[in-house]
C-alpha positions in Angstrom: 95.1 82.8 131.4 93.3 83.3 128.0 94.1 86.1 126.3 92.5 87.5 122.8 94.8 89.8 120.6 93.1 91.3 117.5 94.0 93.7 115.0 95.7 94.6 111.5 99.2 94.8 112.7 100.9 91.7 112.9 104.4 92.6 113.9 102.9 94.0 117.0 100.8 91.1 117.6 103.7 89.0 117.5 105.5 91.3 120.0 102.8 90.8 122.5 102.8 86.9 122.0 106.7 87.4 122.3 106.1 89.3 125.4 104.0 87.0 127.4 106.0 83.7 126.5 109.3 85.7 128.4 107.5 86.9 130.7 106.0 83.2 132.0 109.1 81.9 131.0 107.6 79.4 128.6 110.5 77.4 126.6 110.2 76.4 123.3 109.1 73.3 123.7 105.7 73.8 125.9 104.3 76.6 122.8 101.8 74.5 120.9 100.4 76.2 117.9 96.9 75.8 116.2 95.0 77.2 113.0 91.4 77.2 113.8 90.9 77.1 109.7 91.9 73.6 109.8 91.7 72.2 114.1 88.3 71.6 116.1 87.8 73.4 119.4 87.8 70.1 121.0 91.2 69.3 120.5 92.7 72.7 121.5 90.5 72.4 124.3 91.8 69.1 125.4 95.5 70.3 125.0 94.6 73.4 127.3 92.8 71.0 129.9 95.6 68.5 129.8 99.1 68.9 131.9 102.5 69.8 129.8 105.2 66.6 129.7 107.9 69.2 130.0 106.8 72.1 132.7 104.4 73.1 135.0 103.3 76.0 132.3 102.5 75.7 128.8 101.2 78.1 126.0 98.6 77.8 123.4 98.6 80.1 120.4 95.3 79.7 117.8 95.7 81.5 114.9 93.0 82.7 112.7 90.2 82.6 115.5 87.4 83.7 113.1 84.8 82.7 115.8 84.9 86.3 117.7 84.4 88.0 114.4 81.5 88.6 112.2 82.5 86.1 109.4 79.8 84.2 108.3 82.8 81.4 107.1 82.9 78.1 108.5 85.6 75.9 107.0 84.7 73.5 110.2 81.8 73.5 111.8 82.9 74.4 115.4 81.4 73.9 119.0 81.5 77.1 120.6 80.1 75.7 123.8 83.0 73.5 124.5 85.2 76.6 124.7 82.3 78.4 126.8 82.4 75.6 129.1 86.3 75.6 129.3 86.5 79.5 129.8 84.6 79.4 133.1 86.5 76.5 134.0 90.5 77.7 132.8 93.3 75.5 133.7 95.6 77.6 135.7 98.5 76.3 134.0 98.1 76.6 130.4 98.0 80.4 129.0 95.3 80.3 126.0 96.3 82.5 123.3 93.6 83.7 120.4 94.8 85.6 117.7 92.4 87.4 115.1 94.0 89.2 112.3 91.0 91.5 111.8 90.4 95.1 112.6 87.8 94.4 115.4 85.6 92.0 116.9 81.9 90.9 116.9 80.9 92.6 119.8 77.5 90.8 120.1 78.4 87.2 119.9 78.2 85.5 123.6 81.8 84.0 123.1 83.3 87.5 122.6 81.1 88.5 125.7 82.7 85.5 127.6 86.2 86.2 126.9 86.2 90.0 127.7 85.0 89.5 130.8 87.4 86.7 132.0 90.2 87.4 129.6 92.6 90.2 128.4 91.7 91.0 125.2 93.9 93.7 123.5 93.8 95.8 120.1 96.4 96.1 117.9 95.2 98.2 114.6 97.2 101.5 115.0 100.7 102.2 114.7 103.1 105.3 114.7 105.6 103.7 112.0 108.3 107.0 113.1 108.4 106.1 116.3 108.1 102.0 115.7 111.3 102.4 113.3 113.1 104.8 116.2 112.4 101.7 118.3 113.5 99.1 116.3 116.9 101.2 115.3 117.9 101.3 118.7 121.2 103.0 120.0 121.5 103.8 115.9 120.7 107.1 114.7 118.6 108.3 112.2 116.9 111.3 111.6 113.1 111.8 111.0 113.8 112.6 107.4 115.4 109.7 106.7 113.0 107.7 108.5 110.4 109.1 106.3 112.5 108.3 103.3 113.2 104.7 104.3 109.1 104.3 104.7 108.7 106.1 101.1 110.9 103.2 99.8 109.2 100.3 101.8 106.2 100.8 102.5 104.5 101.0 105.5 104.0 97.1 106.2 105.5 96.9 109.7 106.9 93.2 109.2 109.1 94.3 106.3 110.0 97.6 107.5 111.4 95.4 110.4 113.4 93.2 108.1 114.9 96.2 106.4 116.0 97.8 109.5 117.9 94.5 111.0 119.5 94.4 107.3 120.5 98.1 107.4 122.1 97.2 111.4 123.7 94.7 110.3 125.3 96.3 107.0 126.5 99.2 109.2 127.9 97.0 112.2 129.7 99.5 114.7 128.8 102.8 112.8 125.4 103.9 114.5 124.5 106.4 112.2 122.5 105.8 109.6 122.2 108.1 106.3 120.3 108.8 103.3 122.9 106.9 101.3 122.9 104.0 103.2 119.3 103.6 102.5 119.2 104.1 99.0 122.4 101.6 98.3 120.9 99.0 100.4 117.0 99.2 100.4 115.5 98.6 97.4 112.2 100.4 96.5 109.0 98.3 97.0 107.6 97.3 93.9 103.8 97.8 95.5 105.0 101.3 96.1 106.1 101.8 92.9 103.1 100.8 91.3 101.0 102.8 93.2 103.1 105.9 92.0 103.2 104.8 88.5 99.6 104.3 88.4 99.0 107.6 89.8 101.0 109.5 87.5 99.4 107.7 84.9 95.5 108.4 85.8 96.5 111.9 86.8 98.1 112.3 83.2 101.4 113.4 84.5 103.9 112.5 81.8 107.1 113.5 83.1 106.4 111.4 86.6 105.3 108.8 85.0 107.9 108.3 82.3 110.6 108.7 85.0 109.1 106.2 86.9 108.9 103.4 84.2 112.4 104.3 83.0 113.1 103.4 86.9 112.1 100.0 86.3 113.5 99.5 82.8 116.7 100.0 84.8 116.0 97.5 86.7 116.2 95.6 83.6 112.3 94.9 84.2 110.2 93.6 80.9 107.6 96.0 79.8 105.2 93.2 79.6 105.7 92.6 83.0 105.5 96.4 84.0 102.0 96.1 82.2 100.7 92.9 83.7 101.5 94.6 87.4 99.6 97.7 86.7 96.9 96.1 85.3 96.6 93.5 88.6 97.1 96.7 90.6 94.5 98.9 89.3 92.1 95.3 88.9 92.9 95.2 93.2 91.8 98.7 93.5 89.0 98.2 91.6 87.6 95.1 93.6 89.0 96.6 96.9 87.2 99.4 96.5 83.5 97.8 95.6 84.0 95.4 98.1 84.7 98.3 101.0 81.5 100.1 99.7 79.4 96.8 100.3 80.8 96.6 103.8 83.5 94.8 104.0 86.4 94.9 105.9 89.7 95.0 105.0 90.6 91.2 106.3 87.1 90.5 104.9 88.4 91.3 101.7 92.2 89.9 102.1 90.6 86.7 102.8 87.9 87.0 99.4 90.8 87.9 97.0 93.5 85.5 98.8 95.9 88.5 98.9 98.3 89.9 102.2 95.8 92.6 104.3 98.7 95.0 103.6 98.5 95.1 99.8 94.4 95.3 100.6 94.9 98.1 103.2 97.4 99.9 100.6 94.3 99.9 97.7 91.8 100.5 99.8 93.8 103.6 100.5 94.7 104.4 97.0 91.3 103.3 95.3 89.7 106.3 97.2 91.4 108.8 94.9 89.8 107.3 92.0 86.0 106.8 90.9 85.3 102.9 89.6 84.9 103.9 86.0 88.2 105.5 85.9 89.7 102.3 87.2 88.4 100.2 84.6 88.6 102.7 81.9 92.3 102.1 82.5 92.3 98.4 83.0 90.5 98.2 79.9 93.4 100.5 78.0 96.1 98.3 79.2 94.7 95.3 78.4 94.3 96.6 74.9 98.1 97.6 75.0 98.9 93.9 75.8 96.8 92.4 73.0 98.6 95.0 70.5 101.7 93.4 71.5 100.9 90.3 71.8 99.9 90.3 68.6 102.6 91.7 66.9 101.2 95.3 66.4 103.6 97.0 68.2 106.7 96.9 70.4 106.7 95.7 73.7 109.0 99.0 74.6 107.7 101.3 72.3 104.0 100.5 73.2 104.1 101.4 76.7 106.3 104.3 75.9 103.7 105.6 73.4 101.1 104.7 75.9 102.4 107.3 78.6 103.4 109.9 76.1 99.9 109.9 75.1 98.6 111.0 77.9 
């Protein structure tokens, strides 16, 4: 059997892999993992063709299976024909799973057409986070309002959500009711989410909200210089993502180019759509000027950032 699992929701892809392993009663010792960025297809096919030393069946998981996408990146020169030959003569004792962390496949490729014909292809691009959070809480009770509050604090990255939910469940123990106070007391606001809110307030010249968000960061003992750098970096990423997206790159391609997590690209893409590229560059320049003024001693770091916000 061969699977091709693709999409941007890593949590769901990992969940599907766990399901496949469980349904086939595969022991951990019979699960082999490869990365196509540093492994030749020939080695993977040789493993898939051979018998397991410990059991009748084994699972082979191949991460970063870029051969099924339109990427022109070639870390290794792969012999696709070797895989094509294997797919036409599958070893029934091997379950081969290819993982593509991309929102789409290249349907024109011969290898993509072949695996869709003889294997199982599943897409994991869309998710309803409200339903997911309810599922992850299981027997614990939480209102829709508090679910939205949790997502507002954590962000929509599913793996991080799952981690924070597990933390809440351990904290509550036998008390199955999750309250807003529980979330406030235990879950820290995501700096990524906070950065975007502060950027929105600054660019929209909302002094009151910007100053409140800034003071929240100071109360957490965050340095003004660190805030300036974080905001500048985020605006720079927003600008870069916006330009690359306009040039036809997918979110996963952009993540690879910028060497950042796909979730950061997704957030930056969503937020950059609200602003013109020149406006983003204007505020990036203003933050750079402020940084220079502070580092050259022309103004105190905290006063400088406060005056920057008040001058909006």
